N, C-alpha and C positions, 0 to 999 in steps of 0.2 A: 356772682360772676355773670358778667353780661355776655350774651350769646348774640353774635352779630351774623345775621342771615343775608348772604349776598344774592341779589337777583339780577338776572341779565335781561334787559329790556330790548325787545325787537321792535324797531321803528319801521313803519311802513309810509311810502310817499303819500302826499295828500291827495293823489288822484285814485288811490286804490278803492277806498270805500267812501262814498258820500262827500268827497272832498275834504275829509278830516283826518288827521294823522291818528294812528291806532298804536297803542302800546300793549304788548302781551309779555307778561312775566313768565319766566321758566327757571326751574331749579333742576337739581339732579334726580328728583323723584321720578319714578317711571310714569309714563303717560298711558292713557287708555288706548291710544292709537298706536299699538305696538308694531303694526305692520309698516309704519313710516319710520324712516331714519330721522334722527333729530336734526335735520338740516334740509336745505333746499326747498323747492316748491311744494312738495308733498307735506312736509313738516308744518310750513307756514299755513298751508290750507287747512290742515287738521287742527292747528291752533286757533284759527279763525272760527272754525266751526265749533270748538269747545266753549268759547265764549259767547256763542250765538250771532256773531258778526255776519258770517258767510253762511248761506244756505247750504243744506246738505245736497241738494240736487245740483249736479253739474251740468253745464250746457256743453254736452258732448258734440252736438252738431256744430257749434262754433269752433271747437277745437279741431274737429275733423277738417273743416274748411280752411283753418289756418295751416295745418299739415299739408294739405293738398296745394294750398297757395305757395308755401315755402318750396315744394318740390318743383312747381312750375316755373318758379323764379330762379331756381338753381341753374347755373350754366356750367356744364362740364364739357370743355372742348375736346377732351380725350375719351369720350364715351365709346366711340367706335374703334379704339385700339387700346393696347396695353403692352407692358413689356414682355419681352420673349420668355418663353419657358423652355427648360431643358427637356421637357417631355412633350410628346406629340399629342397625348390624350389623358384620360384620367382626371385628376384634379385641374391639370392645366387647361382643360377645355372650358372651364368656367371663366377664365380670363382671355380666351381666344378672341382675337379682334374680328370685327365684321369687314371682311375684305370687300364685299359688295358695297357696303355703305361708304367706305373710303373712295371708291371709284364712282360713286353716285349711281350704281346699279341695283339698288334695294328692290326697286319695282320689278326687276327681271330676275335677279339671283341665278339659279341654275339654267334658266332659259336664255341667258346672255350669250351671244355668240363671240367667237374669238375676235372678230373685227370690232364689235362693240367694246370689248374689254380694252383692246388696244387703243382705240379712239378715246375711251373715257380716261384711260391712264394718261394719255398725253395732255388731255385738258386738265386733269387734276394735278399732274407734276408741274405744269406750266403756272397754274394758278397758286399752288402752295409752296412753290420753290422758296427756300429761305431768302434769296436775293429779292424776291417779289413781296416779302413780308417786312421789309425794313421799316416801313411806316408804323408798324405795330410797335416796334422797339422804341422809336421816337416818342410814342405816346406815353411811355412809362417814365415816371419821375425819378426813381432811384436806380442805382446801378444793380442792387440786388433784383428788383423787379424786372429790369431789363435782361439780366442773365437768366432769370426764371422764364421770362417770356421767350428767349432764344432757345433755351432747351426744349420748351414745349413745341415751337415751330420745327425745330430739327427732328423731334421725336415723330411728329405727325407726318412729316415728309418721308421719313424712313419707314413708316408703317405703310404709307401709300406704295412705296417701292416693294415692300414685301408682300403686299396684296397682289400686285401686279405679277410677282414672281411665282405666286401660288396659283393664281387663276389662269395664267397663260401656260402652265405646265399640265397636260391632261392627267398625269398621275396624281399629282399634288391636288389638282382641282377635284378629282374624283373622291379622294379622301376627305377633303374639306366639305364638299357637297353632301357626303355621307353622314357628316356629323352636324350638318346645318340644322337649325331649328325647323321642326317639321310637326304638323298636326297629325299624329298617328292615331287619334281617337277613332274607334270603329263604332257606329251606332248599334246598339243591342235591341232596340225595339222601336217600333213606329206604328202609326195607324195604317191600315191597308191601302188606303187611298193615297197615302204619302211615301209609299215604298221607293218609288223610283226618284222622287224629289229628295229623299234622305239618303238613300244608298248611292245614287248616281254620282254625287260629288266625292264621296268616300273612295270609290273605285278609281276616279280620275286622279285624286291626290296621290294615291299609292302607285298609280301607273307611272308617275315619274321616274320610279326606280327601274322600270322594265328595260331590258336590253333591246327588245324589239319595239319599234315605235313606227307608226302611231298605235295607241291602243284602242280597242273596240269600246264603243259606248254601251252603257247599260240599256239604253233604249227606253221604251215605255210600253204600255199594254198593247200597243198596235204594232210592235216589232215583229218582223217575220221569224218563223222557226229557224230558218237558215242563219239569220243573224244572231239569234239566241244560242244556237250551237256554236257558232264562231266565237262568241263572247266566252262561253264556258271553256272551250278548248284553249283559248288563249290564257286564261287563268289557271287552268289545270296544269299547263306547262310553263308557268311563269318562271322567268329567269331574272334575277336582279343583278344590277351592276353595283349595287351598294356594298361597301366594305368598310371595316373599322380596324384601326391599328391596335397593337397590343397596348393594354392599359398602362404599362410601364416602359414603352418602346421609347428609345432615345432618338432625337433628331440629329442626324450625322452632320447636317449643315451648321449646327450651332456649336460643333467642336472647336475649341480654342486652339489646339495643337494637333499635329498628326498622331502623336501618341494618344491624345484624348479621344481622337476619332477611332483609332484601333480599339481602345477600351470600350467605347460605345458599341462597336460592332460585336465584339465578344459578349457584352451584356445582352444585345438583341438576339444574338444566336442562341443563347440559353433560353429564350422565350418561345423559339420555333420548335 
């Protein structure tokens, strides 16, 4: 009785290795490279190594450069905003849009004045209004692409409006600024001669949360005793305006109906 053994040939393009096509046979027997699945780039790479065609050492540096290059080329126009969440904080914070970036105030953030916020909003609203973005729709070739671009433009404009509503309201802005990205790392050690250079900026960073402004400077080794005492008195009686909403608190403004809003209020009341 004749036994026929079936082989599957994997063909690589002529550009892969030295300009010549390579064929690797494979059957159902287990391979030595058990950590690779029998498919995809890893399997093909392992197969080439087994027959001695590909060197064991991988050029990791080249791969890393490719990954970095891909990330730099990626264009995500909606990075600064995302869809609304039913929660104010908790897991929803990971998707929280950057209100300051949407209004072009990333360089100021919590230091931005109300007048600057209003002025930046008017400029952003005029620039990104859907009626001003009609040329982008004409650039798309298919109706599906035009519809997708239209949704993207409208979503971006709504995000700008939402950013303004949050930043122009003192209470909402205080909550947003409280959860804004912040470098809260406190130095633990440094050389004696670098004490003021290292800890001075740390005190200034945390001083942003103080109810009383301006905050005193750490100074240097020539600071007078009176200023040193004033510095310690300030931080001993430090009072922060920073506040955080409950992890599962519902945003009442996102209620779809009056009954839905009442239900949210009852749920929030249980957290207090």
